[in-house]
N, C-alpha and C positions, 0 to 999 in steps of 0.2 A: 404385565406378560401382556400378550393377545388374544382374547379371546374372542373366537370364529361366533357371528350370529346364527347359530343354529336354521332363521327362519331363511334368509340372503340364500345359505348354501346348497338347499332345501329349492330353493328358486333359478340357483345354478344349475342344477345340476338341472334338472326339469328343461329348462332350456338346450339345453348342450346335449341332451337326449332326440328335444325338437332338431335341433339344428345337425345331431346325425343320422335323424331319421333322414330329414327332409338334403339331407349331401347326397344320398341314393336318386334322388329323384330329377333332380338338378344337371342338365345335363348337357349346357353350358359351360361346365368350370370347364380347365383344361385337364387336360386329362391323367397328367401328371398328380396334380387338384384332388382330382374327382378319386380315382386310388387310392387314396392313401389319407385322404380327408377322413369321413369316418371312423378309421383308427387308431387319429389319436383327436379324434374326439370320445374313442368311447374311452382311451386311456387317457384326458383330457375328465371326465366323467369321472373313473374311476377317483381320480387324484378330491373330484371336490369331499365325496362318501366319508376319501376318509375326513376332510378336512369335519363330513356334518358328526364323522358316527368321535371322532375327535379334539373335538374343537379348543383343546386344549397346547396342541404337541406344536413340537417350533416347528417349523413349514420343510425344510429338508428335511424331514422323519417323515413326513405327511410323503414323501414324494419318495421316497423308498420302499412305502409299505408298499404307496399304487403302481415304484414299479414294480419291484417283487409280486402282486400279485399281476401284470397283468401279465410281464414276462410266465407265472404259471400257468397261466389259459394261459398262454402262447401256446407254450413247450405241452402240456397236457393232450395238445391240438394236432403233438407225433400218435395219439393209444389212440384206437380204434377196438372199441368190444363193441357188442351189440348193444349193449345196455346202456352206455355212450352216446350212442348212432344217433338208436332211438330220443334219448335228448334233445339232439344238434338237429332233428327234424326236426322236432317241434320247433315255430317258429320262436316265440324269445330264448327258448334255450339253444335253438343256435345266433341269436343275435347274441346275448350272453359265452356263451366256451367256442362261436365259431367254427368254422367246418374243416379245415386243411392248415398245415405249416409252414409259414413266409418267412424269413429271413428282415424282411425289410420293415414286414408288420412292425418289430420290438425296436426301428427306428425311428414307425411313424407312432410307438409309443412314447417314445425316450422324447421326439419334437411335444406332443398334446400334454404330457408330464409336466416341460422345463415348461413350458407357456403357462402354465399355469403355476405351480411352483415363481416367476419368475411373477407372472404379472399380481400373486398377492404381494413376492416382496413390494414392490415397487408400490400398491396402494398401503400397505405399514407404514413403509417410509417414510408417505406424504402424512398419514395419518402422523409419526410423530411431529413432523416437523412443524406440525397445526399446534399439535399442546402445545411443545417448546413458544412458537409460537404467541396463544393464545396465554399459554402460565410465568410469560414474560416480560408481558402489553403491562402498564402501569393500570393500566382500566380497569 
């Protein structure tokens, strides 16, 4: 069973937040990428947070949790009561809860979480191969 290193995942979370904030300031990215990279990175960060919180869960389960959470946040943007709009008016609240529902954000979330899950799966396979090689070595 694979157990995630929480320090590593904390570093991934902080790095993803940094990339996401920086992506809003770099206008040299192609316009298509510039529009959606922040949302994809936000969902990737959610995947890493779930990996940090649940280090023993399977990758596919974490991806499912992250996708459900991300979709719930996006669909919550259809609701506009004064109390939640006041939270969204705060910079941090706006970054977490967003402002308006967009179908394209759901696609960006799928892309970000898929990249995280694929990357984790790839790293796990490389680690498994290395362990098999070490165990089969006569030395």
